[in-house]
C-alpha positions as CSV (number, residue, x, y, z in Angstrom):
1,M,5.9,12.1,25.3
2,K,9.3,13.1,23.9
3,N,10.4,16.7,23.5
4,Y,11.9,17.4,20.2
5,S,13.7,20.3,21.3
6,S,16.6,20.1,18.6
7,G,16.3,21.3,15.2
8,A,17.8,18.3,13.9
9,E,15.1,16.0,15.6
10,R,12.3,18.1,14.4
11,Q,13.8,17.9,11.0
12,K,14.1,14.3,11.0
13,L,10.6,13.6,12.3
14,Q,9.2,16.0,9.7
15,G,11.2,14.0,7.2
16,R,9.5,10.8,8.3
17,R,6.2,12.4,7.9
18,E,6.8,13.5,4.5
19,D,8.0,10.2,3.5
20,N,4.9,8.7,4.9
21,E,2.6,11.3,3.2
22,Y,4.5,10.5,-0.1
23,R,4.1,6.8,0.3
24,A,0.4,7.1,0.9
25,D,0.1,9.4,-2.1
26,C,2.0,7.0,-4.5
27,L,-0.1,4.0,-3.0
28,E,-3.2,6.1,-3.7
29,Q,-2.2,7.1,-7.3
30,S,-1.3,3.3,-8.2
31,V,-4.5,2.0,-6.9
32,R,-6.5,4.7,-8.7
33,E,-4.8,3.9,-12.1
34,R,-5.3,0.2,-11.6
35,A,-9.0,0.6,-10.4
36,Y,-9.6,2.8,-13.5
37,F,-8.2,0.2,-15.7
38,L,-10.2,-2.7,-14.2
39,W,-13.3,-0.6,-14.4
40,E,-12.7,0.1,-18.3
41,Q,-12.1,-3.7,-18.7
42,G,-15.2,-4.5,-17.0
43,G,-17.1,-2.2,-19.4
44,R,-17.5,0.8,-17.3
45,P,-20.1,0.2,-15.2
46,V,-22.0,2.8,-13.3
47,G,-21.9,2.8,-9.6
48,R,-19.4,0.2,-8.7
49,A,-16.4,2.5,-8.1
50,E,-15.9,1.1,-4.6
51,E,-16.0,-2.3,-5.8
52,Y,-13.2,-1.5,-8.5
53,W,-11.1,0.5,-5.9
54,R,-11.2,-2.6,-3.4
55,R,-10.3,-4.9,-6.1
56,A,-7.2,-2.7,-7.5
57,L,-6.1,-2.4,-3.7
58,E,-6.0,-6.1,-3.2
59,Q,-4.2,-6.7,-6.4
60,H,-1.7,-4.0,-5.2
61,L,-1.2,-5.3,-1.9
62,R,-0.9,-9.2,-3.1
63,E,1.8,-8.0,-5.5
64,R,3.7,-6.2,-2.6
65,A,3.4,-9.4,-0.6
66,H,4.6,-11.5,-3.5
67,V,7.6,-9.2,-3.8
68,L,8.4,-9.5,-0.1
69,W,8.1,-13.3,-0.3
70,V,10.5,-13.5,-3.3
71,Q,13.0,-11.3,-1.4
72,D,13.2,-13.4,1.5
73,G,13.8,-16.6,-0.6
74,R,10.4,-17.9,-1.3
75,P,10.3,-19.8,2.0
76,E,8.0,-22.9,1.4
77,G,4.5,-22.7,3.4
78,R,4.8,-19.0,4.3
79,A,3.2,-17.1,1.3
80,D,0.1,-16.5,3.2
81,E,1.9,-15.2,6.2
82,Y,3.3,-12.5,3.9
83,W,-0.2,-11.7,2.5
84,Q,-1.4,-11.3,6.0
85,R,1.5,-9.2,7.1
86,I,0.9,-6.5,4.5
87,R,-2.9,-6.5,5.0
88,D,-2.4,-5.8,8.8
89,F,0.3,-3.2,8.0
90,E,-1.9,-1.3,5.8
91,A,-4.8,-1.4,8.0
92,Q,-3.0,0.6,10.5
């Protein structure tokens, strides 16, 4: 295990942790808002919060995969690869 003895190294590591926490918070907020929107569109059914959360998360991840695919020049026949990469990354 690496010893982070210098203040600069500790600060850099702390900054990465804060960035990851911020991204996780942003993802959660985005999914929460989308899930609420979907739930309202679905007539506000009782007891199905988890279903709407999963749908919102999947939509969000698919949009992220699409953006990456577009940024890489829309490589033909590889859209599913981007979707799988995003799913694998989020599963970590």
